[in-house]
C-alpha positions in Angstrom: 0.0 0.0 0.0 1.4 3.4 -1.0 1.8 6.3 1.5 -1.1 8.1 -0.2 -3.4 5.1 0.1 -2.5 4.4 3.8 -3.1 8.1 4.7 -6.5 8.2 3.0 -7.4 4.9 4.7 -6.4 6.4 8.1 -8.5 9.5 7.5 -11.5 7.3 6.5 -11.2 5.3 9.7 -10.7 8.4 11.8 -13.9 10.0 10.4 -15.8 6.8 11.1 -14.7 6.8 14.7 -15.6 10.5 15.1 -19.0 9.9 13.6 -19.4 7.0 16.0 -18.9 9.3 19.0 -15.4 8.4 20.0 -13.6 11.5 21.5 -11.3 13.0 19.0 -8.1 12.6 21.1 -8.7 8.9 21.5 -9.8 8.4 17.9 -6.6 10.0 16.5 -4.4 8.2 19.0 -5.9 4.8 18.1 -5.6 5.3 14.4 -2.1 6.7 14.7 -1.0 3.8 16.9 -2.3 1.2 14.4 -0.8 3.0 11.5 2.7 3.4 13.1 2.7 -0.3 14.3 1.8 -1.5 10.8 4.2 0.8 9.1 7.4 0.6 11.3 6.7 -1.7 14.3 6.3 -1.8 18.0 9.6 -0.2 19.1 8.9 3.1 17.2 5.3 3.0 18.4 6.3 2.8 22.0 9.0 5.4 21.6 6.6 7.9 20.0 3.9 7.4 22.6 6.5 7.8 25.4 8.3 10.9 24.1 5.6 13.0 22.4 3.4 13.7 25.4 6.3 14.8 27.5 7.9 16.9 24.6 4.6 18.8 24.2 3.7 19.4 27.8 7.3 20.2 28.9 7.7 22.9 26.2 7.8 26.1 28.2 6.5 28.1 25.2 3.1 26.5 25.4 2.4 27.6 29.0 0.7 30.4 27.3 -2.4 28.2 26.8 -3.4 27.8 30.5 -2.2 31.3 31.3 -4.5 32.9 28.7 -7.4 30.7 29.8 -6.8 31.6 33.4 -6.6 35.4 32.5 -10.0 35.1 30.9 -11.5 33.2 33.8 -10.4 35.8 36.3 -11.5 38.7 34.1 -15.0 37.2 33.8 -15.4 36.4 37.5 -14.1 39.8 38.6 -16.8 41.6 36.6 -14.4 43.3 34.1 -16.5 42.0 31.2 -19.7 43.3 32.7 -18.1 46.7 33.0 -17.0 46.5 29.4 -20.5 45.5 28.2 -22.2 48.3 30.1 -19.8 50.9 28.7 -20.3 49.6 25.2 -24.1 49.7 25.6 -24.1 53.3 26.9 -21.9 54.5 24.1 -24.0 52.9 21.4 -27.4 53.5 23.0 -28.7 55.8 20.3 -28.3 53.1 17.6 -31.1 50.7 16.7 -30.1 47.3 18.0 -27.7 48.9 20.5 -27.5 45.8 22.6 -26.4 43.7 19.6 -23.8 46.3 18.7 -22.7 46.5 22.4 -22.3 42.7 22.4 -20.0 42.8 19.4 -17.8 45.6 20.9 -17.7 44.0 24.3 -16.8 40.6 23.0 -14.0 42.1 20.9 -12.7 43.6 24.1 -13.1 40.3 26.0 -11.2 38.6 23.2 -8.2 40.6 24.2 -8.4 39.2 27.7 -9.5 35.6 26.9 -8.5 33.8 23.7 -11.2 31.2 24.0 -14.3 31.4 21.7 -16.3 29.0 23.7 -15.7 30.8 27.0 -16.7 34.1 25.3 -19.9 32.7 24.0 -20.9 31.2 27.3 -20.1 34.3 29.4 -22.0 36.7 27.1 -25.0 34.3 26.7 -25.5 34.4 30.5 -24.9 38.2 30.6 -26.4 39.7 27.4 -29.1 37.2 26.2 -31.6 37.8 29.1 -31.3 41.6 28.6 -31.9 41.4 24.9 -34.9 39.1 25.3 -36.3 41.4 28.0 -36.1 44.4 25.7 -37.8 42.5 22.8 -34.9 41.5 20.6 -35.5 38.5 18.3 -34.0 35.5 20.2 -32.4 33.8 17.3 -30.6 36.9 16.1 -29.5 37.7 19.7 -28.1 34.2 20.1 -26.5 34.2 16.7 -24.9 37.6 17.4 -23.4 36.2 20.7 -22.1 33.0 19.0 -20.6 34.9 16.0 -19.0 37.6 18.1 -17.5 34.9 20.3 -15.4 33.8 17.4 -13.5 37.2 17.6 -11.4 35.5 20.3 -10.0 33.2 17.5 -8.3 36.1 15.8 -7.9 39.0 18.2 -4.9 38.3 20.4 -4.3 36.5 22.7 -5.8 33.7 20.6 -5.6 30.1 21.7 -6.3 29.0 18.1 -3.2 30.8 16.9 -1.1 29.2 19.7 -2.3 25.8 18.6 -1.4 26.7 15.0 2.1 27.6 16.2 2.3 24.3 18.1 1.4 22.3 15.0 3.7 24.2 12.6 6.6 25.4 14.7 5.9 29.0 13.6 6.7 31.8 16.1 3.8 32.3 18.5 4.3 36.1 18.9 4.1 36.9 15.2 1.1 34.6 14.7 -0.8 36.3 17.5 -0.1 39.8 16.1 -1.1 38.7 12.6 -4.7 38.2 13.8 -5.2 41.7 15.2 -6.2 43.6 12.1 -8.4 40.8 10.6 -10.1 40.5 14.0 -10.9 44.2 14.2 -12.1 44.1 10.6 -14.4 41.2 11.4 -15.9 43.1 14.4 -16.5 46.2 12.2 -18.0 44.0 9.5 -20.4 42.5 12.0 -21.6 46.0 13.1 -22.0 47.3 9.5 -23.8 44.1 8.5 -26.1 44.3 11.4 -26.9 47.9 10.6 -27.9 46.9 7.0 -30.0 43.9 8.3 -31.8 46.0 10.8 -32.6 48.5 8.1 -34.2 45.7 6.0 -35.8 43.7 8.9 -36.5 46.3 11.7 -38.5 43.7 13.7 -35.2 42.1 14.8 -34.7 44.7 17.4 -36.7 47.4 19.2 -36.2 51.1 18.6 -33.5 52.9 20.6 -35.2 54.4 23.7 -32.6 54.4 26.4 -31.4 57.9 27.3 -28.0 58.3 28.8 -26.1 61.4 29.8 -22.5 62.0 28.9 -21.7 62.0 32.6 -23.1 58.4 32.8 -21.1 57.5 29.7 -17.9 58.9 31.1 -18.5 57.0 34.4 -19.1 53.7 32.5 -16.0 54.2 30.4 -13.9 54.9 33.5 -14.5 51.4 34.6 -13.0 49.6 31.6 -9.4 50.6 32.4 -8.7 47.1 33.6 -9.3 45.5 30.2 -7.3 48.3 28.5 -4.4 47.8 30.9 -4.4 44.0 30.3 -4.5 44.5 26.5 -1.6 46.9 26.7 0.4 44.7 29.1 0.0 41.5 27.1 0.0 42.5 23.4 2.1 45.6 23.9 4.8 43.6 25.6 4.8 40.9 22.8 4.8 43.5 20.0 7.6 45.6 21.5 9.6 42.5 22.3 9.8 43.1 26.0 8.9 39.4 26.7 7.9 36.3 24.8 4.3 35.1 24.5 4.8 32.5 27.3 5.8 35.3 29.7 3.0 37.5 28.4 0.4 34.9 29.3 1.8 34.9 32.9 1.8 38.7 33.0 -1.8 38.8 31.8 -3.0 36.2 34.4 -1.0 37.8 37.2 -2.2 41.3 36.1 -5.9 40.2 36.1 -5.6 38.7 39.5 -3.8 41.7 40.9 -6.4 44.1 39.6 -9.2 41.9 40.8 -7.7 41.7 44.3 -7.0 45.4 44.6 -10.5 46.2 43.5 -11.9 43.6 45.9 -13.8 41.9 43.1 -12.8 38.3 43.4 -13.2 35.8 46.3 -10.9 32.9 47.0 -13.6 30.5 45.8 -13.9 32.3 42.5 -10.2 32.2 42.0 -10.2 28.5 42.7 -13.0 28.1 40.1 -10.8 30.0 37.5 -7.9 27.7 38.3 -9.9 24.5 37.9 -11.5 25.8 34.6 -8.0 26.7 33.2 -6.7 23.2 34.1 -9.7 21.4 32.6 -9.7 23.4 29.3 -5.9 23.1 29.0 -6.0 19.4 29.6 -8.5 18.8 26.9 -6.6 21.0 24.4 -3.2 19.3 25.2 -4.8 15.9 24.9 -6.1 16.7 21.4 -2.8 18.4 20.3 -0.7 15.4 21.5 -2.9 12.9 19.7 -2.8 15.2 16.6 1.0 15.4 16.6 1.3 11.6 16.9 -1.2 11.3 14.0 0.7 13.8 11.9 3.9 11.8 12.6 2.2 8.7 11.2 1.3 10.7 8.1 5.0 11.7 7.7 6.5 8.2 8.2 3.9 6.5 6.0 4.9 8.8 3.2 1.4 10.4 2.9 2.5 14.0 3.2 5.5 13.6 0.9 3.5 11.9 -1.8 0.5 14.3 -1.4 2.9 17.3 -1.8 4.4 15.7 -4.9 1.0 15.1 -6.4 -0.1 18.7 -5.7 3.1 20.2 -7.2 2.8 17.9 -10.2 -0.8 19.1 -10.8 0.6 22.7 -11.0 -2.0 23.9 -8.5 -1.8 27.7 -8.0 -1.7 29.1 -4.4 -5.2 30.5 -5.0 -6.4 27.1 -6.2 -4.9 25.5 -3.1 -6.6 28.0 -0.9 -10.0 27.2 -2.5 -9.4 23.5 -1.7 -8.5 24.5 1.9 -11.7 26.5 2.2 -13.9 23.7 0.8 -12.3 21.1 3.1 -12.7 23.2 6.2 -16.3 24.3 5.5 -17.4 20.7 4.8 -15.6 19.1 7.7 -16.5 22.0 10.0 -20.1 21.0 9.8 -19.3 17.7 11.6 -16.1 18.3 13.6 -15.4 20.8 16.3 -13.0 23.6 15.7 -10.0 22.5 17.8 -10.2 19.0 16.4 -10.5 20.2 12.9 -7.4 22.4 13.3 -5.4 19.5 14.7 -6.5 17.1 12.0 -6.1 19.3 8.9 -3.2 21.6 9.5 -0.4 18.9 9.8 -0.9 17.8 6.2 -2.1 21.1 4.6 0.6 23.4 6.0 3.6 21.6 4.4 1.8 21.9 1.0 1.2 25.6 1.6 4.9 26.1 2.2 5.8 24.1 -0.9 3.6 26.6 -2.8 5.4 29.5 -1.1 2.3 30.8 0.7 3.0 33.2 3.5 2.6 31.3 6.8 1.0 34.2 8.6 -1.5 34.8 5.9 -2.3 31.1 5.8 -2.7 30.9 9.5 -5.1 33.8 9.6 -7.2 32.2 6.8 -7.2 28.9 8.5 -8.3 30.4 11.8 -11.0 32.4 10.0 -12.3 29.2 8.4 -12.4 27.7 11.9 -14.4 30.7 13.1 -16.9 30.0 10.4 -17.0 26.3 11.3 -17.7 27.3 14.9 -20.9 29.0 13.9 -22.0 26.7 11.1 -24.9 24.3 11.9 -25.3 21.5 12.9 -22.0 21.1 14.9 -20.8 24.6 15.4 -19.2 24.6 18.8 -20.2 28.2 19.7 -23.8 27.4 18.8 -23.8 24.6 21.4 -22.1 26.8 24.0 -24.9 29.4 23.5 -27.6 26.8 23.7 -26.1 25.3 26.9 -25.8 28.7 28.6 -29.2 29.9 27.5 -31.0 27.5 29.9 -33.9 26.8 27.6 -34.5 30.4 26.5 -33.5 29.6 22.9 -34.5 26.8 20.5 -31.9 25.3 18.3 -33.8 26.0 15.1 -34.1 29.7 16.1 -30.4 30.0 16.7 -29.5 28.2 13.5 -31.6 30.7 11.5 -30.4 33.7 13.5 -26.7 32.9 12.8 -27.1 32.8 9.0 -26.5 36.5 8.4 -23.3 36.3 10.4 -22.0 33.3 8.4 -22.6 35.4 5.3 -20.7 38.4 6.8 -17.8 36.0 7.8 -17.7 34.7 4.2 -17.4 38.3 2.9 -14.6 39.0 5.3 -12.8 35.8 4.3 -12.9 37.0 0.7 -11.4 40.3 1.7 -8.6 38.6 3.6 -7.8 36.4 0.6 -7.8 39.4 -1.8 -5.6 41.6 0.5 -2.9 39.4 2.2 -1.3 42.5 3.6 -4.1 42.7 6.2 -2.6 39.6 7.8 1.1 40.1 7.1 1.8 43.8 7.6 1.9 43.9 11.5 4.1 40.8 11.9 6.5 42.3 9.4 6.9 45.3 11.7 7.7 43.4 14.8 
């Protein structure tokens, strides 16, 4: 059996296990173990399963994952996010659909203190959805807005998705994080413009703007968001200026969030313990998937699948744009059935080497892949953010409502994706200035 055939067989078995409900980490590990054993033998199999988990978890660079998750957990429990949401609402109160607009702005701010799309979706569902329903917003649109804006954490640094991409490709974490900043801001602006257009066409989606706020109240609300601004400056400013690496920046962010929360007397010991447990649980799941994915990608290398696939693609004389279209199709189809993190770990190890053979800029490719994962996270029926919103809604939303309400945001995301493909400099300019 050729390397190409063995790789395709492995992917087929993997997809069967995933559709059967086997957790993705176990599915990839089992398929990789069988493939390595059949290809090389027991000794290499045991060596791989012994060394790879330690090599990943002992790499100091990737301490950034639990640190970013912990920073977001502390910020949420200390009420920083509530302050940010209130300030955004007061500043945008004169616009129709002001709560929807405020949700987008606040989630963009939260993205700079979290890095997790699922955490962002869950937090804002509990905080913003009851308010929007109380004021008469259409439930599906409100839930779709929360789910879609939650994906901003995938691009706006610090982004766990970008850290995972770095782990899978050995690209520098700092440059990858910075690469997502401009595309993330553009996505947030596109959401707001798209919502304004939709509300002009379908005014029943949101009530008329009736809340009256004085400038003194706006100023008071804005004065409370200094904590998020300070965390953003400390984390991303330090990385961009080169004062410290991303691993240290994560620790600075988590320690900074805790210090501010303690000084402001906004966090109790029990809440801090909850944030620690949450960070450990989420990090353990991420690392388990990454470890299994790296072992699976090692099988693809030793079986000859990646080498033969690269040869086939080059022989077909596929252009970089053609390869990007294949990548888009693959992610959009698989994203309907596989969660975002798993999709990243499964697809990147064999797609990334081909992209480099075609001389595609790695930062541009990373941004496009993460953007595709964002779209997958809000694409029914298996969009991870959609399930996070449904779980946190406590029965206030029906799945079919949410699936309909998120459609406009999927369309907006597709337009942003087209823009990022057309103008690569939006993804590559900032990293080139570091």
